[in-house]
C-alpha angles and dihedrals in degrees: 000000000000119000119269114253108220129182120213113201101168103130112206110000143153119286088224091059089051094049089054090053093045093051092053089045093053095050092048101042098245124167107219128208114192117201136164128250097269105093146324107281112263112260093003112160107173134140107256146349136225110203140169113213113202129194121274094021103115093169091061093049086051089050091052093050092051094053090051090050089053091051094244114149110247132177123198117216092197138058097209089114106043086163088074107077096216129147106262143192109192143151117270096252094181090055091050090056090047089053093051091052090052092048089056092042091055087052092051097242117160102174115068136179125196110208134186132153093210131040118220137139089272094059089048090055094049097045093045090050085052094050094046092056098036114101096181131086113308112285120249106240119210112184110174097200091055090056104046142053120258092247092058097040093107097043100125095192092049091049093049092047091049096046093046092058089049092052093046091054095056120085113250140276096048132172116214120205105199123198094241141344095275088058091044089057091051090057093046090052091050095046096050093040088058097046099258117141120238123243096355096065099010121031117192134203127180134180130237101047089230104176095206090061105031098044099046100065135102085249114028112241125237111223142182112245120224119212086241097162088055089048093056096042093049093047090057093046089053090050092049090054090052093049088053088056094249121155108238116233088204126025096190119049115188117206115206121228117260104224142299117277098219115215134163093286095075100014092118144093107234111253125192093193113081087214088057094047086052090049092053092049090052091052092051094050095050103044093127126067124019100311109144148149096304092055089042092054094045090049091052092046094238136108122263090247088054092050093051092048090050094050091046091051096045103034105015088236144085125269087247092062092058091049087054095046094050094045092050091047089053093044091051091053094048092046095050098041104034139051092220115136120255092248092061092040087052091053092051094050100044100256118138095233147343088268091051091051092048093051094047090044095054091045093052103036106023094240139076123254087250094052089049092050091051091058106277092139 
C-alpha cells in the first residue's frame, strides 16, 4: 500500500505535540507535508489533514470547510471553533481549570483573579472549569479583549496600566489563574513593576509549561502541563482511522492535563498577615544551609514563641513544617526538571546529604527521588 500523504497545517505549535504526530507517522508509513497557516497548497491531493484552527483566522475556517466539502479527512487539534462539527483531539480545558482551582485551594487562597488577554471559546472552557470546582468567593475576571478597542488591543502600556489597577483592587493575597504562560508572564511583569511581591501577595499560575517562558522570569512561573505528546499522537491516530474509512465512536477526544509544574510563583501558603508573608519570603530565600526558626525569628524581630504562635494561628502548623514543605517543593522541581545528582539537589534544598533527602522524600511522598524522576508523579 502506498504511503499516506498527510498535510500538517498547525502554525506555531509545541514541539512535544509534533513529536507525538511524528512517532505515529513513522510507525504507519506516512509522508508528511508541513505548511504554514496561509492557505491550502495549490494542487495538493493528499489523503488527510491535521490542522489547528485558532480564533480570528477566517481563512483557516474557510480552508477547513473546503476540505470537508471535498471529502478529505481532517482532524482539528483545537476547539476555538465549536460551530464546525469536525473530529477533534483537544486538551480537556475544563479539567485544566479545575486543576488550577484545586491548586489554589490547597494553598489556602480565598481571593482569586482569572486573567486572559484574549477571549475565545478556550478561555471560556478553562475559566468555567475553574469556577465549577472553586468553593471560595467568586473569582474576579479580567479579560483584556472585553475591555479595550481592537485598535488598542496590542498596546502594551495600556494593558499593563489596566491590569495593575485590577490587581491593586483585589484584596491580598490573591492567586491569579492566567489563560496561558504568556498571560502569566504579563501578570508577573505588572505585579513586580507596581511593587507587589510574588508569590506572597500575588501568586500566579499559567498553562502550557513552556520552559522558554516560565523559566526565564524574575520569578519562575508555575504552570499546568498538557499531555501534548499524547494530544499529537492521538490526533494522528484519529486521522488514520478516518483515512481508513472507519466510523468514529467519539468525534471529540479530550486529553486530561498531566500535572502542575510548581515553581516559585505559587510555591506559597496564602497568609493574610504581612508579617507572615514576609516570613514565607524569608524561608524561600534561605532554603539552603542551616537557616532555621532561630534565624527567622531574629530576622522578623520577634521571639521564637511568638513565631510559633503566629504560624499556628495563620497556618495551623509549626514554622518547621513550612521549612520542610518549601524544601520538598524545591527538591521536586529540581528532581523532575534537571539531571543533577541527589547530593547537589540536597545541598540546594537544605538537606544534610543525598541520603537525608532520599529518606525524607520517601517518608513524605511514598516514593524515592529516583522513582519520582522516572515519572512516578
